[in-house]
C-alpha angles and dihedrals in degrees: 000000000000121000138161107219101181141356140185138185124243114215119251113265095018094103121081113254092230114027116215129236119251108265121198113204127169093274095047090046089053091053093047091051091055093049093046093047087055093050090046092055093048090052090049091052093048090048091050091050091049093050094047089052094058123083118243090228091062093052093052093045091051092048093051090050091051093051091050091050092051091049093049090048090051091052094046090049093050090048091048091051091050093047092050091050096049090045090056094055091043088054090051092050093050102041100029109042093167092060120068127195089250090057092051090054088051092054092051090052089067090069095046094221092174089072096035092120097046120110099226091106096048091091097032120137112265113218090334095285094125092243115126122226122231138151093262097025094136097043091117092064093056120108121226130197129199092223135014090245089070093051109095091202095059105076099164111083117226092238093058094071090048091050090049093051091044088052092050094052092047114124115203121213088242093057123102119224127206128185116207127187108217138184113197121171092345089305114122122205146142119250117200110206128198121204118197111206098200096049095034087228126150117187139154109262095190139325138224124215116231129202097223143017108295117230105176142005132199126189118231130195095195118093109234138182133025092068095307110145106146108129091194096054122099125230145166108234139147130209117214129198120195143170086282117083094242129088117223123210116205133185110233093196093065121081124216096009113181100196135018121266091238141358124213114207142031094340092053090067097042096052092068108089092210090071091084134019102167099061094255095115094094095053091046091049091051095052092050093047092061091046116096096181115122119244140175098254109057142348120274098198140037120315107236104172138023130190125183118206109235094194096046099036095190094061124090123178122205134190125203146185087250089078095249138114117211130194113211127201105219093197091062098022091226134119108264096186140001126206109202104166104049096101137009098221140034114318109223107171136032132173135172118239109254091214099040109033094194095061119089123198117208136181128199145188085251085078096244134116120212133196108200129179106226090208090071116099095228113005094187093136103046122154109288138195131192122225130191099245141019115297112237108165 
């Protein structure tokens, strides 16, 4: 199964001309270790729950069946080898009457195959010259060079391959870029496409692996994560909402990234080691993982829609299946405000007003559309319109 679940355009000139390779320094390695530890703990919890849900009788029965299959396979293999061996000598007896099986054994003895792997011949005299034969017997005659530039047989400079790769990754200011969220054979990833107008060519520039099925993507022009908090700086990032309750922020100008630059949601608080000093973080995380009750700090269900505010670049709105809308501050990577009473069902679409950047339009499965001013302390009674069916986009 192959399916594109979401897509968004990247403005011309927003991408870096030459994307950088993902560099893992000590600080980045420490951040990755914390994220990987959280993922490992989640996987261990899921595995433990799956094991507890299975009956012990089923395990023992399956193990016995596997042992019987292995024994049957060994017997069948042994029988097959014996059958093939006997068939070979039967064939020789029928088609070669002058050669007996005993003669065939005598011919093989000439080669002493029983001692084929022994090392007694490693130092044997070769052609009576007095020189011994070994695997690296002529190593002394090999020429060594301190660098490839001194080797006359290496004609391609090392920098030439790097220049070719750099040219392949180059993004021109006239190129159009498109981000597509894709699911293929149960593997979720982002594909960043480049469309060349002059050559009429569309190709995948690079891709990013995702942990869950993506549902929405939103382009961001503000650098986020890794200590970046300059609201005047420009960047090329994308926010991704998936079936998980967290929002991942990725740098599109970095190739072969292993982990997102930042995570908005429950995982963003847990990846900081200062959150717990007594070892109770795992139990607390597990308890919150099972809870589906909406709260003011993070989403508890799938992220269905995202909307970046183009006037206030540090603000990102998100809508979730937990029936809440959250306003995120990208500079601090925390939830600035949560709106829990706007709709009574899953919120599937949100968009900022182009004329009034503080008004957010939202649509839900409760068949209503709301226009709420995010400056209000509690916009629980915003203007509301009823539609005939569920709002999806």
